[in-house]
N, C-alpha and C positions, 0 to 999 in steps of 0.2 A: 163566535161571530154571529151577530143578530141576523135575522132573516133578510132584511132590506139593506144591510150594511155592506159596503164595498171595502175590500182590503187588498192592498198590494204587498206581496211578500217577496223580498229580495234575499237570495241566498248567496252569501259571499261578501267579505269586507275588503276586497281589493279595489283596484282602480275602477272597474266597471260598476261594481256594486255600490261603492261610495258615491260615484258620480250620479248614478241613477237616483239614489235616495236623496241626494242634495237637490237635484233638479226637480224631483217630484214634490219635495217639501215646499219649494218655492212656487210651483205652478198649479198643483192640484187643489180642487175644492176641499175645504176643511172637513167635510163629512167623510172623506176617504181616508182610511187608516193606512199608514205606511210602516212596515216592519222590516228590519234588516236582521237576518240571522247569520252569525259568524262564530266560528270556533275560537276566535281570538277577540279580545276586547280592544284591540288596537290595530291600526293600519300600518303596514310595513311598506316603505318606499323602496321597492326592489331595485330601481336603477341606481340607488345610492348605497346599497348594502355592501358592495365591494370596498367602499371607503372605510367601513367599520373595521375591516381586517387590518388596515394600515393606519389606524389612529383616530378616526372620527368618533364622535360620541353617538351612542345609540339614540339619543334624543333627536338627532338630525335625520333619522330614518324611521322612527317609530313614534306614532302619534295616537293617543287614545281616540277611538271612534267617537266618543262623546264630545271631544273637542272639535271634531270635524263636521258633525251633523247637527242640525237644529233639534231642539227639544221635541218637536213634533214627530220625529222619527223614533219609533220604539226600537231599541237595540236589544236583541236577545242573544245571550251567550249560550250557544248549543252547537253541537256537531251534527249536521244532517246526515242520516245514514240511509234514507230511502226516499224516493220521489215517486208519486203517482201522478203522472202528467194528465191522465184522463179526469181524475177527481180534483186536480190542482191542490194536492196536499203534500206536505213533506213531514217526515218523522225524524225527530231528533234523538240523539243518544240518550237523552233524558227520558225518553219514552213519550214525550209530548208530540201530539199530531197537530200541525199548523195548517189551517185551511185558508185558501186564498181565492179571491175573485180573479186576480191576475198574478201570475207567478213569473218571477224573473230569476233565472239561473246564471250566476256569474262566479262559478267556483274556481276559475283559473286553471292552472296546470301544476303538474308534479314533475320531479326529476325522473328521467328515464335512464336506466342503466343497461338496456339492451341485452340483459342476461349474460353479461360478461363476468366470468368467475372472479370473485373477490372484490369487485369494485364497490358495491354498495356498503360493505362493512369497513373497508379500509380507506376509502377516499373522503376528502373533505369538500364541502360545498359552501355556498353563501346565499342560499335562497330564502333565508330567514335571519332575523337578528341573532337568534341562538346559534345557528350554524356559523355565521360570520365571526362571532365572538369566540367560538370554539376554535376556529382556524387561527384567529389572532393569538390566542393563548398558546396554541401548539407551536406557532412560529417563534414566539418569545422563548418558549421552553427549549427549542433547538439551539438557540444561541446561549441561553443561560446554563444549559447542561453540558456545554463543551468542556472536555478535559484535555489537559496538555499531553496526557499519556496516549491519546488516541492516535491511531495510524492515519496517514494521509488518505488512504482509501476510505476509512471510516468517516473522516471529516468531509470528504467529497460527497459521500452518500447523505450525510447529515444535512448538508447545506445545498442539496440538489432538490429543487422544486420543479415538479412536472405538472403542467397544466394540460388537461385533455380537453380539446375544443378550441378552435380558432375563430369562434364567433365573437360578437361584441363583448360578452361577459368575460371570455377568456383573454381577449386583447386588453380590456380595461384593467383586470386584476394583474396581468403580467406587467403592464406599464407602471402601476402603482407599487408593485412589489419590487421592481428593479431599484427604485430609490429607497424604499423602506428597508430592504435587507442590507443595503449599503450603510444606512444610518445605524442599524443594529450592529453591524460588523464593527463600526467605530466604537460604539458604546461598550460592547463586550470584548473588544480587542481580538477580533477574529480576522484573519487574513482574508481580504476581500476577494482574492483570486480563487478561494475555495468555493465561493458561491456561484451557482449556476441556475438559471431559470429557463426551462424549455416549454415550448408549446407543441403539442402533438395534434395534428389536424389531418383527418382522413381525406379531405378534398385537395385539389391541386393548388388551392390558394386560401388564405385566411379571409374572413368577411366575405364568404362566397356568394351571399345573396346580393352584394353590392357590385357596382361597376368594377371591372378588373383594374382600372386605374386607381381606384380608391384602395383596393387590396394592396396594390404595389406600394402606395405611399405609406400605408399602415405597416407593411413589412419592413420598409426602410427605416421607419421610426423605431420599431421594436429592436432592430439590429443596432441602431445607434445607442439604444439603452442597454445593449449587451444581452438581449433575450435571444435565445436560439429557437428557430422555428423549423420544425420537421413536417413537411407536407407529404401528402399521399401515404401516410403511415396509419395503420389500423391497430388499435390496442386489442390484445388477445386476452390477457389476464393480469392480475396483480396478486402476488403472494410473497410473504416474508420480506417485505420492503424491496421487492424487485418488480419492476414494471416490464411486462413482456409485450413487445410489438411483434409483427409477423417476421421481421428480418433483424431484430436486435433486442437487447435487454438493457435496462437501466436500473441502477441501484439508487433508491430514493426513499426518504422517510416521509415525504410530503407529496401526495397525489391529489391535485385539485380537479374536481370533475365539473366541467361546464358544457359537456358535449351534447346533451339532449334533454328535451322536455316532452311530456306527454299530457294529453287531456286528462283532467281529473277522473279517476276511475269510477266515480259515482255515475257519470254519464252513461257508461256501458251497461248499467243495471236498469236503465229506464226503457221499458219494453217497446214503447211506441216510437222511440227515436231512431232515425236513420243516420248513418255516419259514413264518412269517406275512409280512404285507406289510412289516413293519419289519425283517425278517431274523432275528427271534428264533426259536429252535428249539422245536418242539413237544415237550413232555415229558408223561409220564404222571403218575400220582398219587404217584410216588416220585422225581420229578425225573430219571427215566431218559429218554433220547431215544426217541421213538416208533420202533419197528422195530429198536431197538438195545438189547437187554437187557444190563444191567450196565455200560452206558455212561451216565454222568451228566452233565448240563449244568446249570450253576447260575450265579447272579449275573446280570450284564448281558445274557447271551445267552439265558437261559431265557424262554420265553413264559409268564410268570407275572405276576400283579398286583404292582406296585411294583418290578419289575425296573429296574435302572439306578441304584439307590441303594446306598451303602456298607452301610447297616444291613440291607438286604435280602440283600446278598451274604454278610454275616456270619451272618445267620439261615439262609440256604441251606446254608452251609458246615457249620454245626452240625447241621442236619437230615440232610444226606447222610452225615456221619460216623455219626449214629445209625442210618440205614438200613443202612450197610455193616456196622456192628457187629451189627445184628440178623441180616443175611444170613449172615455168617460163623459166627454162633452158632446158626443154624437157627431164628430167631425171626421171626414175621411182623411187620413194622413197621407203625406207624400211617401213614395217608396224609398227604401234605403239606397243611398249612393255611396259606395266606398270612397274614402278620402285618402289621397296619396300621402305618404309619410316622408319624413326627413330623419336622418340619422346623425346624432351628435355624439361622438365617441371620444372621450379623453384617453390619451395614451401617454402616461407620464405627467410630470408636473409642467404646467404651462404650455402643453401641446395637445391638439386634438384634431379631429376630422369632422367637418360638417358637410354631409352629403345630401343635397336636395335634388329635386327632379331634374333641373337643368343647370345646376352649378355645384361645385365642390370647393370648399375652403379648408385650408390646413393651418396649423400653428396656434398662436396665442388667441387669435380672434375666435376660432372654433372652440377652443377650451373655455373661454369666457362665456360664449353662447350656451354651452352645455350647462354651466353653473347658473346662468340666468334662467334657463328652462326650469331647473330645480326650484329656484326661488319663486318664479312666477306660479308654478304649480301649487306650492304651499300657500302663497299669498291669496290664491283663489279658493283655498280649502279651509283655512283657519283665520280667525280674526287677527288684527294687527298686534294685539298684546301677546297672543300665543306665538305668533311668528317671531317677534322680537325675543321672546323668552327662549324659543328653540335655538336661535342662532347665538344668543348670549351664553346659554348653557353649553352649547357646542364649543364656543370660544374658550370658556373657562376650563372645560374638560381637556382640550388640547394644551392649554397653558399649564395646567396642573401636571399633566403627563410630562411635559417638557422639563418642568422644575424637578419632578421626581427622577426623571432620567439623568439630569445633570448631577444630582446628588449621589447617584449610585456609582 
């Protein structure tokens, strides 16, 4: 970087990072360089990853960063392994040291296993395209590998799916799997009564961050779909295809973990940062890390209300881009004001919950709204040609799978 040159470095290619880069490219003077560093060359749409498990195409949830960002944004493929907040530098696994005038950290979060024995190695997740497709392949194999000589007890274990975590992710995947496994049962001539799907939740209710009335409606819908929900249950360990709770044990070949996330571990290594009990980083009124001027923390890792949601990450990205634009132009920015969120949670085909601040809707309307949210997001991130290609390729993928299934 030249002596008088200004450079914004964004670390992370998720919702917050991509939104920041896109807004900066639109608003910043052209003499300011914009660099986005990510360990992946593509953006993963986390809210839609569960659908990959039950038949959606990866192209519907995975988009190259180069298709989302203007050519003005330099995209660097590297994994950041250390951050010096004082010097505003980051070091990549490649050994390259990147220096910034303004540093934006949007690393997101990682799965938390809470040190429960056996869980990390034996459970399945869907926080990435790779994980979602691995789980999909595993479920297909369960049905494809069924043998007529197996005992009833063995079959019950084979087709018993245990989902740990009754948050939005657990509820969404349970609803989709309820229909998906029944379709697979017909295809592979498996007795549908052998299939069971359980949700294990340690709290007194599912969707515990929402209004109790919302939780009740979600629980009723899951039960209509045939999903068993065990509340106030804590997982102790998993071994030899047996799931151990404090008061019972379950035989299952499929344990899906959706129970927890934690702030990206790299944040813990940054000496000047302060964090709360959840590991989220303390920030000032402009989303700058405390004690670290011009180093911004946003999205999942920022200690702000509603952190951990995609809509908050997008809002934070837009706000940080605004602050940086003000700073570079010598304008005093307005302070950060958290934006309340809405929850759109599909539970099975054609049914969902839309929970807003003062109103809740259920049924087909809420289900359609959720899919419209997905469409609107991508419409704002890629050009119309890419958008149409994504959905067309997704349609072809599903159609080809249906034809293939019909021939088997």
